[in-house]
NUKE-705786 format. One record per residue (C-alpha): y, z, x; chain. Coordinates in pm, whole numbers, padded with zeros to 5 digits, m for minus. Example, Ala and Ser with C-alpha at 12.3 -4.5 7.8 and 13.67 -1.06 7.14 Angstrom:
% residues 2
+--------+--------+--------+-----+
!      y !      z !      x ! mol !
+--------+--------+--------+-----+
! m00450 !  00780 !  01230 !   A !
! m00106 !  00714 !  01367 !   A !
+--------+--------+--------+-----+
***
This chain:
% residues 526
+--------+--------+--------+-----+
!      y !      z !      x ! mol !
+--------+--------+--------+-----+
!  06730 ! m02199 ! m00748 !   A !
!  06690 ! m02553 ! m00656 !   A !
!  06384 ! m02712 ! m00824 !   A !
!  06227 ! m03002 ! m00634 !   A !
!  06030 ! m03289 ! m00783 !   A !
!  05648 ! m03246 ! m00747 !   A !
!  05414 ! m03549 ! m00730 !   A !
!  05023 ! m03532 ! m00710 !   A !
!  04816 ! m03761 ! m00925 !   A !
!  04450 ! m03893 ! m00918 !   A !
!  04543 ! m04184 ! m00704 !   A !
!  04787 ! m04027 ! m00457 !   A !
!  04951 ! m03939 ! m00238 !   A !
!  04663 ! m04046 ! m00020 !   A !
!  04626 ! m04094 !  00367 !   A !
!  04340 ! m04260 !  00527 !   A !
!  04184 ! m04099 !  00840 !   A !
!  03902 ! m04212 !  01068 !   A !
!  03661 ! m03989 !  00876 !   A !
!  03780 ! m04056 !  00518 !   A !
!  04062 ! m04029 !  00274 !   A !
!  04275 ! m03713 !  00211 !   A !
!  04489 ! m03638 ! m00089 !   A !
!  04790 ! m03419 ! m00052 !   A !
!  05101 ! m03361 ! m00261 !   A !
!  05464 ! m03436 ! m00236 !   A !
!  05732 ! m03169 ! m00299 !   A !
!  06087 ! m03289 ! m00277 !   A !
!  06110 ! m03520 !  00027 !   A !
!  05806 ! m03393 !  00210 !   A !
!  05440 ! m03474 !  00188 !   A !
!  05193 ! m03175 !  00226 !   A !
!  04837 ! m03203 !  00354 !   A !
!  04709 ! m02856 !  00400 !   A !
!  04370 ! m02720 !  00528 !   A !
!  04267 ! m03052 !  00679 !   A !
!  03937 ! m03019 !  00856 !   A !
!  03956 ! m03168 !  01214 !   A !
!  03618 ! m03052 !  01333 !   A !
!  03329 ! m02817 !  01295 !   A !
!  03164 ! m02578 !  01545 !   A !
!  02850 ! m02375 !  01557 !   A !
!  02909 ! m02022 !  01707 !   A !
!  02965 ! m02039 !  02079 !   A !
!  02912 ! m02413 !  02094 !   A !
!  03163 ! m02696 !  02153 !   A !
!  03337 ! m02833 !  01847 !   A !
!  03242 ! m03168 !  01707 !   A !
!  03461 ! m03413 !  01521 !   A !
!  03462 ! m03395 !  01147 !   A !
!  03183 ! m03620 !  01004 !   A !
!  03272 ! m03916 !  00799 !   A !
!  03272 ! m03867 !  00425 !   A !
!  03305 ! m04068 !  00114 !   A !
!  03540 ! m04011 ! m00173 !   A !
!  03877 ! m03834 ! m00134 !   A !
!  03919 ! m03480 !  00001 !   A !
!  04187 ! m03276 ! m00161 !   A !
!  04411 ! m03096 !  00096 !   A !
!  04614 ! m02860 ! m00117 !   A !
!  04555 ! m02516 !  00028 !   A !
!  04575 ! m02384 !  00386 !   A !
!  04246 ! m02324 !  00555 !   A !
!  04085 ! m02017 !  00698 !   A !
!  04180 ! m01859 !  01026 !   A !
!  03940 ! m01730 !  01283 !   A !
!  03814 ! m01373 !  01233 !   A !
!  03984 ! m01106 !  01442 !   A !
!  03810 ! m00889 !  01710 !   A !
!  03942 ! m00583 !  01528 !   A !
!  03917 ! m00395 !  01202 !   A !
!  04176 ! m00361 !  00933 !   A !
!  04420 ! m00606 !  00781 !   A !
!  04362 ! m00974 !  00754 !   A !
!  04669 ! m01025 !  00974 !   A !
!  04741 ! m00875 !  01315 !   A !
!  05092 ! m00730 !  01237 !   A !
!  05205 ! m00382 !  01187 !   A !
!  05413 ! m00316 !  00876 !   A !
!  05725 ! m00319 !  01073 !   A !
!  05650 ! m00658 !  01228 !   A !
!  05531 ! m00789 !  00888 !   A !
!  05868 ! m00705 !  00736 !   A !
!  06064 ! m00867 !  01021 !   A !
!  05844 ! m01168 !  01027 !   A !
!  05751 ! m01192 !  00656 !   A !
!  05380 ! m01165 !  00729 !   A !
!  05127 ! m01326 !  00486 !   A !
!  04780 ! m01195 !  00413 !   A !
!  04533 ! m01451 !  00564 !   A !
!  04171 ! m01552 !  00473 !   A !
!  03942 ! m01567 !  00778 !   A !
!  03602 ! m01708 !  00846 !   A !
!  03420 ! m01892 !  01120 !   A !
!  03488 ! m02211 !  00943 !   A !
!  03836 ! m02226 !  01102 !   A !
!  03884 ! m02558 !  01262 !   A !
!  04162 ! m02695 !  01031 !   A !
!  04518 ! m02803 !  01044 !   A !
!  04820 ! m02835 !  00812 !   A !
!  05049 ! m03131 !  00814 !   A !
!  05397 ! m03204 !  00672 !   A !
!  05553 ! m03542 !  00686 !   A !
!  05857 ! m03724 !  00538 !   A !
!  05665 ! m04058 !  00500 !   A !
!  05322 ! m04203 !  00489 !   A !
!  05430 ! m04537 !  00639 !   A !
!  05208 ! m04624 !  00936 !   A !
!  05510 ! m04808 !  01097 !   A !
!  05745 ! m04511 !  01077 !   A !
!  05674 ! m04380 !  01425 !   A !
!  05821 ! m04045 !  01363 !   A !
!  05808 ! m03778 !  01634 !   A !
!  05522 ! m03532 !  01610 !   A !
!  05569 ! m03156 !  01656 !   A !
!  05251 ! m02948 !  01687 !   A !
!  05280 ! m02568 !  01620 !   A !
!  05035 ! m02349 !  01798 !   A !
!  05027 ! m01982 !  01692 !   A !
!  05075 ! m01667 !  01893 !   A !
!  04863 ! m01353 !  01909 !   A !
!  04742 ! m01383 !  02274 !   A !
!  04411 ! m01556 !  02280 !   A !
!  04276 ! m01282 !  02048 !   A !
!  04460 ! m01287 !  01720 !   A !
!  04709 ! m01472 !  01501 !   A !
!  04695 ! m01772 !  01264 !   A !
!  04927 ! m02061 !  01188 !   A !
!  04976 ! m01944 !  00832 !   A !
!  05043 ! m01580 !  00922 !   A !
!  05417 ! m01570 !  00849 !   A !
!  05670 ! m01739 !  00629 !   A !
!  05857 ! m01836 !  00946 !   A !
!  05585 ! m02069 !  01069 !   A !
!  05564 ! m02299 !  00767 !   A !
!  05636 ! m02657 !  00874 !   A !
!  05808 ! m02817 !  00566 !   A !
!  06163 ! m02734 !  00651 !   A !
!  06137 ! m02854 !  01001 !   A !
!  05975 ! m03175 !  00898 !   A !
!  06261 ! m03249 !  00663 !   A !
!  06530 ! m03136 !  00909 !   A !
!  06392 ! m03307 !  01215 !   A !
!  06266 ! m03609 !  01024 !   A !
!  05939 ! m03554 !  01201 !   A !
!  05567 ! m03505 !  01128 !   A !
!  05489 ! m03136 !  01176 !   A !
!  05128 ! m03013 !  01233 !   A !
!  04995 ! m02657 !  01275 !   A !
!  04658 ! m02585 !  01408 !   A !
!  04405 ! m02309 !  01362 !   A !
!  04126 ! m02261 !  01625 !   A !
!  03872 ! m02018 !  01746 !   A !
!  04006 ! m01694 !  01902 !   A !
!  03878 ! m01370 !  02060 !   A !
!  03491 ! m01334 !  02069 !   A !
!  03437 ! m01664 !  01907 !   A !
!  03680 ! m01862 !  02118 !   A !
!  03675 ! m01691 !  02451 !   A !
!  03368 ! m01478 !  02509 !   A !
!  03195 ! m01597 !  02828 !   A !
!  02819 ! m01615 !  02778 !   A !
!  02755 ! m01868 !  03066 !   A !
!  02613 ! m01602 !  03297 !   A !
!  02320 ! m01572 !  03054 !   A !
!  02242 ! m01938 !  03022 !   A !
!  02484 ! m02173 !  03202 !   A !
!  02352 ! m02476 !  03028 !   A !
!  02328 ! m02361 !  02664 !   A !
!  02654 ! m02162 !  02686 !   A !
!  02865 ! m02384 !  02924 !   A !
!  03236 ! m02317 !  02895 !   A !
!  03204 ! m02053 !  02622 !   A !
!  03486 ! m01869 !  02777 !   A !
!  03714 ! m02165 !  02675 !   A !
!  03582 ! m02276 !  02347 !   A !
!  03922 ! m02204 !  02175 !   A !
!  04083 ! m02450 !  02434 !   A !
!  03816 ! m02707 !  02339 !   A !
!  03911 ! m02675 !  01972 !   A !
!  04276 ! m02743 !  02055 !   A !
!  04189 ! m03039 !  02249 !   A !
!  03974 ! m03173 !  01957 !   A !
!  04275 ! m03109 !  01724 !   A !
!  04499 ! m03309 !  01956 !   A !
!  04245 ! m03584 !  01963 !   A !
!  04239 ! m03591 !  01579 !   A !
!  04621 ! m03621 !  01588 !   A !
!  04618 ! m03907 !  01837 !   A !
!  04352 ! m04101 !  01615 !   A !
!  04508 ! m04024 !  01271 !   A !
!  04873 ! m03944 !  01295 !   A !
!  04998 ! m04292 !  01230 !   A !
!  04857 ! m04273 !  00881 !   A !
!  05106 ! m03985 !  00819 !   A !
!  05399 ! m04178 !  00969 !   A !
!  05371 ! m04024 !  01324 !   A !
!  05394 ! m04163 !  01669 !   A !
!  05088 ! m04075 !  01879 !   A !
!  05282 ! m04147 !  02192 !   A !
!  05551 ! m03885 !  02118 !   A !
!  05382 ! m03550 !  02064 !   A !
!  05561 ! m03223 !  02132 !   A !
!  05378 ! m02896 !  02136 !   A !
!  05559 ! m02579 !  02042 !   A !
!  05411 ! m02240 !  02063 !   A !
!  05520 ! m01868 !  02059 !   A !
!  05373 ! m01597 !  02281 !   A !
!  05010 ! m01661 !  02306 !   A !
!  05083 ! m02002 !  02162 !   A !
!  05306 ! m02072 !  02447 !   A !
!  05035 ! m01952 !  02686 !   A !
!  04803 ! m02196 !  02529 !   A !
!  05060 ! m02466 !  02603 !   A !
!  05038 ! m02396 !  02985 !   A !
!  04663 ! m02370 !  02950 !   A !
!  04653 ! m02709 !  02797 !   A !
!  04865 ! m02835 !  03081 !   A !
!  04576 ! m02703 !  03309 !   A !
!  04300 ! m02874 !  03103 !   A !
!  04215 ! m03231 !  03222 !   A !
!  04063 ! m03312 !  02867 !   A !
!  04408 ! m03265 !  02720 !   A !
!  04581 ! m03519 !  02948 !   A !
!  04779 ! m03780 !  02758 !   A !
!  04744 ! m03605 !  02419 !   A !
!  05085 ! m03445 !  02439 !   A !
!  05405 ! m03524 !  02609 !   A !
!  05658 ! m03235 !  02591 !   A !
!  05637 ! m02854 !  02544 !   A !
!  05851 ! m02590 !  02377 !   A !
!  05729 ! m02254 !  02505 !   A !
!  05882 ! m01944 !  02331 !   A !
!  05818 ! m01604 !  02494 !   A !
!  05514 ! m01699 !  02687 !   A !
!  05422 ! m01803 !  03029 !   A !
!  05150 ! m01786 !  03292 !   A !
!  05069 ! m01483 !  03491 !   A !
!  04762 ! m01256 !  03533 !   A !
!  04572 ! m01434 !  03252 !   A !
!  04275 ! m01594 !  03421 !   A !
!  03918 ! m01471 !  03465 !   A !
!  03720 ! m01392 !  03680 !   A !
!  03940 ! m01135 !  03841 !   A !
!  03895 ! m00829 !  04045 !   A !
!  03529 ! m00840 !  04024 !   A !
!  03514 ! m00871 !  03647 !   A !
!  03329 ! m01154 !  03465 !   A !
!  03183 ! m01242 !  03145 !   A !
!  02849 ! m01075 !  03213 !   A !
!  02950 ! m00715 !  03199 !   A !
!  03100 ! m00706 !  02859 !   A !
!  02824 ! m00922 !  02692 !   A !
!  02564 ! m00712 !  02866 !   A !
!  02725 ! m00391 !  02728 !   A !
!  02759 ! m00550 !  02381 !   A !
!  02390 ! m00636 !  02373 !   A !
!  02315 ! m00278 !  02488 !   A !
!  02526 ! m00128 !  02206 !   A !
!  02330 ! m00354 !  01961 !   A !
!  02001 ! m00218 !  02094 !   A !
!  01922 ! m00553 !  02263 !   A !
!  01839 ! m00672 !  02618 !   A !
!  01978 ! m00950 !  02813 !   A !
!  01695 ! m01179 !  02711 !   A !
!  01796 ! m01132 !  02345 !   A !
!  02151 ! m01285 !  02409 !   A !
!  02058 ! m01586 !  02197 !   A !
!  02056 ! m01356 !  01898 !   A !
!  02438 ! m01326 !  01916 !   A !
!  02460 ! m01686 !  01795 !   A !
!  02311 ! m01611 !  01456 !   A !
!  02365 ! m01236 !  01372 !   A !
!  02623 ! m01126 !  01113 !   A !
!  02970 ! m01139 !  01257 !   A !
!  03042 ! m00789 !  01146 !   A !
!  02742 ! m00661 !  01342 !   A !
!  02843 ! m00860 !  01654 !   A !
!  03187 ! m00717 !  01628 !   A !
!  03047 ! m00363 !  01589 !   A !
!  02864 ! m00418 !  01918 !   A !
!  03158 ! m00576 !  02093 !   A !
!  03394 ! m00301 !  01993 !   A !
!  03172 ! m00026 !  02097 !   A !
!  03125 ! m00196 !  02434 !   A !
!  03489 ! m00254 !  02476 !   A !
!  03573 !  00109 !  02391 !   A !
!  03349 !  00218 !  02679 !   A !
!  03476 ! m00029 !  02932 !   A !
!  03848 ! m00054 !  02837 !   A !
!  03951 !  00227 !  03085 !   A !
!  03810 !  00032 !  03380 !   A !
!  03979 ! m00283 !  03269 !   A !
!  04311 ! m00121 !  03214 !   A !
!  04290 !  00040 !  03571 !   A !
!  04258 ! m00307 !  03715 !   A !
!  04555 ! m00424 !  03523 !   A !
!  04355 ! m00616 !  03257 !   A !
!  04504 ! m00531 !  02911 !   A !
!  04228 ! m00706 !  02723 !   A !
!  03921 ! m00891 !  02838 !   A !
!  03841 ! m01111 !  02553 !   A !
!  04163 ! m01260 !  02414 !   A !
!  04403 ! m01195 !  02706 !   A !
!  04222 ! m01419 !  02947 !   A !
!  04090 ! m01759 !  02976 !   A !
!  03813 ! m01872 !  03220 !   A !
!  03896 ! m02069 !  03530 !   A !
!  03625 ! m02331 !  03584 !   A !
!  03579 ! m02712 !  03600 !   A !
!  03721 ! m02747 !  03238 !   A !
!  04033 ! m02521 !  03284 !   A !
!  04207 ! m02525 !  03615 !   A !
!  04335 ! m02163 !  03590 !   A !
!  04656 ! m01981 !  03602 !   A !
!  04916 ! m02226 !  03764 !   A !
!  05074 ! m01939 !  03956 !   A !
!  04737 ! m01868 !  04116 !   A !
!  04577 ! m02214 !  04137 !   A !
!  04878 ! m02439 !  04130 !   A !
!  05016 ! m02656 !  03846 !   A !
!  04810 ! m02981 !  03817 !   A !
!  04983 ! m03297 !  03935 !   A !
!  04918 ! m03455 !  03583 !   A !
!  05125 ! m03184 !  03422 !   A !
!  05404 ! m03137 !  03677 !   A !
!  05630 ! m03384 !  03505 !   A !
!  05593 ! m03265 !  03145 !   A !
!  05950 ! m03177 !  03016 !   A !
!  05978 ! m02824 !  02875 !   A !
!  06206 ! m02602 !  02683 !   A !
!  06108 ! m02237 !  02768 !   A !
!  06264 ! m01900 !  02700 !   A !
!  06234 ! m01544 !  02573 !   A !
!  06396 ! m01293 !  02346 !   A !
!  06627 ! m01026 !  02466 !   A !
!  06395 ! m00738 !  02370 !   A !
!  06058 ! m00890 !  02333 !   A !
!  05780 ! m00632 !  02254 !   A !
!  05973 ! m00330 !  02306 !   A !
!  06189 ! m00334 !  01997 !   A !
!  05867 ! m00334 !  01788 !   A !
!  05748 ! m00014 !  01965 !   A !
!  06062 !  00199 !  02025 !   A !
!  06321 !  00323 !  01798 !   A !
!  06668 !  00155 !  01788 !   A !
!  06945 !  00407 !  01843 !   A !
!  07122 !  00493 !  01515 !   A !
!  07479 !  00380 !  01482 !   A !
!  07457 !  00258 !  01852 !   A !
!  07800 !  00090 !  01839 !   A !
!  07962 !  00424 !  01740 !   A !
!  07819 !  00621 !  02035 !   A !
!  08079 !  00684 !  02312 !   A !
!  08010 !  00505 !  02642 !   A !
!  07989 !  00832 !  02830 !   A !
!  07693 !  00941 !  02598 !   A !
!  07531 !  00596 !  02627 !   A !
!  07540 !  00637 !  03011 !   A !
!  07380 !  00986 !  02982 !   A !
!  07106 !  00846 !  02761 !   A !
!  06998 !  00560 !  02982 !   A !
!  07013 !  00789 !  03290 !   A !
!  06671 !  00926 !  03170 !   A !
!  06537 !  00574 !  03252 !   A !
!  06759 !  00453 !  03536 !   A !
!  06835 !  00768 !  03725 !   A !
!  07057 !  00692 !  04028 !   A !
!  07068 !  00330 !  03947 !   A !
!  07232 !  00399 !  03611 !   A !
!  07590 !  00290 !  03691 !   A !
!  07472 ! m00018 !  03870 !   A !
!  07247 ! m00138 !  03588 !   A !
!  07515 ! m00057 !  03327 !   A !
!  07760 ! m00274 !  03523 !   A !
!  07517 ! m00563 !  03549 !   A !
!  07422 ! m00539 !  03182 !   A !
!  07771 ! m00535 !  03057 !   A !
!  07850 ! m00828 !  03273 !   A !
!  07537 ! m01029 !  03155 !   A !
!  07566 ! m00921 !  02786 !   A !
!  07929 ! m00829 !  02697 !   A !
!  07956 ! m00663 !  02362 !   A !
!  07612 ! m00521 !  02343 !   A !
!  07545 ! m00143 !  02346 !   A !
!  07413 !  00003 !  02665 !   A !
!  07155 !  00186 !  02446 !   A !
!  06989 ! m00157 !  02402 !   A !
!  06870 ! m00115 !  02757 !   A !
!  06601 !  00110 !  02602 !   A !
!  06449 ! m00195 !  02450 !   A !
!  06561 ! m00460 !  02709 !   A !
!  06258 ! m00631 !  02856 !   A !
!  06241 ! m00850 !  03159 !   A !
!  05885 ! m00925 !  03228 !   A !
!  05878 ! m01238 !  03021 !   A !
!  06210 ! m01341 !  03182 !   A !
!  06071 ! m01284 !  03521 !   A !
!  05768 ! m01509 !  03474 !   A !
!  05970 ! m01773 !  03296 !   A !
!  06224 ! m01790 !  03582 !   A !
!  05927 ! m01836 !  03814 !   A !
!  05797 ! m02125 !  03589 !   A !
!  06144 ! m02299 !  03589 !   A !
!  06179 ! m02271 !  03955 !   A !
!  05830 ! m02417 !  04002 !   A !
!  05895 ! m02704 !  03759 !   A !
!  06225 ! m02771 !  03929 !   A !
!  06043 ! m02824 !  04253 !   A !
!  05843 ! m03102 !  04086 !   A !
!  06155 ! m03257 !  03944 !   A !
!  06052 ! m03205 !  03590 !   A !
!  06329 ! m03131 !  03340 !   A !
!  06302 ! m02765 !  03210 !   A !
!  06560 ! m02614 !  02973 !   A !
!  06578 ! m02236 !  02983 !   A !
!  06717 ! m02003 !  02718 !   A !
!  06729 ! m01642 !  02605 !   A !
!  06749 ! m01559 !  02234 !   A !
!  06978 ! m01262 !  02209 !   A !
!  07099 ! m01259 !  01850 !   A !
!  07024 ! m00919 !  01699 !   A !
!  06903 ! m00850 !  01345 !   A !
!  07117 ! m00644 !  01107 !   A !
!  06806 ! m00422 !  01048 !   A !
!  06859 ! m00062 !  01122 !   A !
!  07214 ! m00120 !  01225 !   A !
!  07141 ! m00373 !  01489 !   A !
!  06779 ! m00450 !  01604 !   A !
!  06776 ! m00632 !  01938 !   A !
!  06618 ! m00972 !  01928 !   A !
!  06250 ! m00881 !  01913 !   A !
!  05939 ! m01076 !  02004 !   A !
!  05924 ! m01362 !  01755 !   A !
!  06278 ! m01335 !  01655 !   A !
!  06344 ! m01689 !  01759 !   A !
!  06049 ! m01848 !  01567 !   A !
!  06234 ! m01912 !  01230 !   A !
!  06534 ! m02030 !  01409 !   A !
!  06317 ! m02294 !  01593 !   A !
!  06130 ! m02402 !  01285 !   A !
!  06437 ! m02404 !  01052 !   A !
!  06297 ! m02115 !  00838 !   A !
!  06573 ! m01859 !  00863 !   A !
!  06629 ! m01869 !  00478 !   A !
!  06289 ! m01717 !  00433 !   A !
!  06347 ! m01430 !  00668 !   A !
!  06554 ! m01140 !  00507 !   A !
!  06603 ! m00945 !  00824 !   A !
!  06752 ! m01261 !  01000 !   A !
!  07033 ! m01314 !  00748 !   A !
!  07383 ! m01274 !  00906 !   A !
!  07623 ! m01482 !  00684 !   A !
!  07814 ! m01738 !  00881 !   A !
!  07614 ! m01672 !  01197 !   A !
!  07242 ! m01724 !  01125 !   A !
!  07307 ! m02071 !  00981 !   A !
!  07500 ! m02172 !  01298 !   A !
!  07239 ! m02031 !  01536 !   A !
!  06966 ! m02204 !  01346 !   A !
!  07141 ! m02532 !  01363 !   A !
!  07184 ! m02487 !  01727 !   A !
!  06822 ! m02390 !  01803 !   A !
!  06637 ! m02606 !  01550 !   A !
!  06867 ! m02888 !  01640 !   A !
!  06763 ! m02844 !  02002 !   A !
!  06396 ! m02855 !  01914 !   A !
!  06445 ! m03152 !  01696 !   A !
!  06642 ! m03353 !  01954 !   A !
!  06393 ! m03264 !  02231 !   A !
!  06109 ! m03375 !  02012 !   A !
!  06272 ! m03701 !  01941 !   A !
!  06448 ! m03782 !  02265 !   A !
!  06309 ! m03553 !  02533 !   A !
!  06653 ! m03381 !  02560 !   A !
!  06765 ! m03085 !  02357 !   A !
!  07129 ! m03156 !  02365 !   A !
!  07290 ! m03241 !  02028 !   A !
!  07643 ! m03229 !  01879 !   A !
!  07626 ! m02882 !  01740 !   A !
!  07523 ! m02713 !  02058 !   A !
!  07733 ! m02643 !  02378 !   A !
!  07607 ! m02869 !  02665 !   A !
!  07272 ! m02744 !  02790 !   A !
!  07181 ! m02834 !  03149 !   A !
!  06821 ! m02841 !  03272 !   A !
!  06736 ! m02555 !  03516 !   A !
!  06758 ! m02637 !  03879 !   A !
!  06787 ! m02427 !  04187 !   A !
!  07141 ! m02554 !  04246 !   A !
!  07234 ! m02503 !  03879 !   A !
!  07020 ! m02224 !  03730 !   A !
!  07140 ! m02264 !  03374 !   A !
!  07041 ! m02051 !  03075 !   A !
!  07146 ! m02113 !  02714 !   A !
!  07210 ! m01779 !  02551 !   A !
!  07163 ! m01804 !  02171 !   A !
!  07380 ! m01519 !  02029 !   A !
!  07680 ! m01445 !  01797 !   A !
!  07858 ! m01676 !  02057 !   A !
!  07611 ! m01919 !  02195 !   A !
!  07694 ! m02025 !  02547 !   A !
!  07532 ! m02164 !  02867 !   A !
!  07538 ! m01917 !  03156 !   A !
!  07465 ! m01976 !  03526 !   A !
!  07242 ! m01730 !  03709 !   A !
!  07392 ! m01464 !  03492 !   A !
!  07124 ! m01193 !  03506 !   A !
!  06905 ! m01235 !  03820 !   A !
!  07023 ! m00902 !  03962 !   A !
!  06985 ! m00726 !  03632 !   A !
!  06632 ! m00865 !  03585 !   A !
!  06515 ! m00756 !  03930 !   A !
!  06671 ! m00413 !  03912 !   A !
!  06532 ! m00349 !  03556 !   A !
!  06179 ! m00449 !  03678 !   A !
!  06209 ! m00192 !  03959 !   A !
!  06326 !  00086 !  03729 !   A !
!  06101 !  00011 !  03433 !   A !
!  05768 ! m00110 !  03549 !   A !
!  05617 ! m00336 !  03276 !   A !
!  05292 ! m00135 !  03259 !   A !
!  05493 !  00146 !  03104 !   A !
!  05501 ! m00073 !  02792 !   A !
!  05180 ! m00275 !  02789 !   A !
!  05231 ! m00625 !  02651 !   A !
+--------+--------+--------+-----+
***
């Protein structure tokens, strides 16, 4: 084991922010400032900047995450996911507007690129400290960058629309979680130079719901100028905006009040009642209403949707991408299997199953299209078992292709990828939802199920190197990666990260289209 030098004394390391002085610690080459408060917020109200304070605030421990709109564990992962992602237990409270920061220097003149991690979990769950794979220290050292991760309000506290009950008092309550993120980005703009960062070179990176929050920020005028590039892992716009199909915030809040024995005129009581009681009412209301939502294609109300209004311009596929965001460069991509490999069994000893038997098994899904889909799959992913089609998922890929095509129309560089490197777990688990996170953040060494000697290190170097180069220069190409072209209609390039990483041109369009027809995505709700 390598032991690193630790430093923290009464007089440092200290960084001065607009509100006051913060003390962190140094471990090895990196300074840590954890649980930094960037704002405060009363329930259902807009966040306010942290108030100035005297003395020095110690920032040694990560802050609380937002409470979940569910019962059970303090994290939102199953045991299966927690093993694969190395999940951590997470303290949660309404005092959750905090960030973590890792930096190689405290020189104000350093002008290091800034990389801001925003967690996944839809708009309903998650936390930046939820897994070992999202720690920022390794990426900070590897990329020679300032890395920041941001907690904010989620679910009921971040996205419950109370405005139908009082449009003044509860203006924009359907987007308070976005307001929190904007405030965090404002804190970064105002203070990041004290941590060696360049406020004019900020790259956002998010996975799943975190990536969806990136496109949501692109559609939020208040965020203009606060970030300059985006890395979007397994998340893209599509069917995520309220109001929709006649549903709005009134119905779920009204039903919640009813379950709590209250009337509409008592809505103000939701601001001060115990959170557990509020959650009881909400869960009872949602249990009664979920069937109607699902029938209209709404997987969740709170937490799967954000409210289109004068603050948030709405789903760009519905309302159009704002002109101010059209030129923002992006890296965007998805994993080979996404959600499905966390829900379905992986075929035992799949590489030993004769091809004839593989064909027979997948025929249950693809019917008369079986031979065609098998041919397209083997052409797109040579060397993979046809049994992986059971877990192959193309809804993300479809939406992301749409995004790249739209961005290409505006002339914005957009680099597209598929992460296809399988885990050695259970004889070969297809690349699952989140498999690319530790590779992007340079944390593969912390993930037991990602260890493939001689391969994992190379793919991590390729992927994390691309993120680092993009954050610094606005282009993901670097010496340890095959050349990666931005996606255009004339050159629809995809970098496939796998046992052999290579750029492919328009390699799976027919396969994606056919798979979507044969396996409607609602069969496996995401």
